[in-house]
N, C-alpha and C positions, 0 to 999 in steps of 0.2 A: 504494500500500500504506500502511495506517495504521500510524503509529509506536506501539509499545507503551510506555506510561509505565513507568518503572523500578519503581514500587511494585506493578505488576501482573505483572511479569516474574519468574518463578521458575526457578531452576537447581537441579536435583536429580540425584542419581546413582542409577542403577539397577544393582544387582548381581545376577548370575545364578548359580545353582548349577552347579558344573562337572560334576555327574553328570547329563548330559542327552545324548540322541542327537546333538543339534546341538552340536558343540564350539565353535562361534562364535555363540552366541545373541545376544550384544551386536550383532554386525554384522548379523544377520538382523533384529533389532528396529530397528536404525537404518534399514535399507532400508524397513521397514514404516512407520515413523513419519515418514519424510521427506515424505510427501504429505498428512499429517494437518493440517487447519486448526488453528491455535493453536500449533503447534510452531514455534519461531523459531530454535532452535539445537540441533544434535546433534553430539556429540564422542565418538569411540570412545576409551576409556581402556585397553582390553585386550580379550581374547577374552570376558571375563565381566563387564565394566563399561562403562557408557555414561552420559554426562552429557547430560541433556535440559534444554533451556530452553523454557519455554512461557508463554503468556499465561493467567493464572489465570481470566480471564473466559470463556475458551473451553473449558478443561478443567483438571482437577486431577490430582494424583498418584494418588489413590485410583482414579479412573476408568481411568487408564493401566494401573495394576497389575492391576486386576480384569479388564480386557479381555485383557491379555497372559497372565494365568493361565488364563482361559477358552479362549484359543486353544491353549494347551499349553506355554507357556514356564514354566521353573522359576526363581522368584526366590530369592535367598539368604535364608535364614531364621535366620541367626545372631542371638544376643541383641542385640548392638549395632545391627545393621541393623533389627531389629524395633522397638527403642526409637526410633530415628531416624524410621522410617516412621510410627509412631504419633504422634510429635510433629508431623511434617509434615502428616499427615492432619488432626489437630486444628486446627493454625494456619490451614491453608487453608480448612477448613470455616468457621471463625470469620470469616476475611477475606471469604469469599463471602457469608456472612450479613450482614456489615457493608456490603457493596457492594449488597445487595438481590438477589443472584443466588440462585436456587434450582436445585437439581439436578433435571433433568427433560427434557422434550422439546426444549428449546432447545439442549441439549448433544447433538450428533449424533456424537460421537466413537465411541461403542459401535457405532452403525450402520455407520460406516466400517469398523471392524474386522470386524464380522459379514459385511459385503459382501465384503471381501477373503477371509475364511475360506471363504465359500460358493463363491467362484470358484476356489479351489485344488483340485487333484486330491488326493484322499485316499480311504481305504477306508471312511469312515464315511457314505458317501452311498448311498442306495438309489434307483437311477434309475427303478425301476418306478412306474407310476401308482398313485395312492392306492388305487383299487379292487382292484388286483392284490396289494397288500401285505396286505390283509385276507383274501384268498382262501385257502381251505384245502382 
């Protein structure tokens, strides 16, 4: 396993809204992120807070948050959290540009989350073949 240089290692805190059907969102997200390449550290700080350590070259906070929101988790949107989030997004984008990394196909984190979501059982899936969905 390749050692991550300290300047590429980021530690961020994810806060979740308590008004969600899953009362332990942080634990669920921790289990979800445990197999994602680029995640080097996960620490549960409570039922609504999670500390994530990741390699900036593999993924960034914006990608993690966008995918979690897309899957259905509710992030805390208090003013202080929004300001911190905006600052982290900006500094990470600048650091990625300075490293010469562009956001695109090389970052497969979103594909990992999409694959996980597609394999879950939920009511949003229509199992019928395409030609039967359009039949009236």
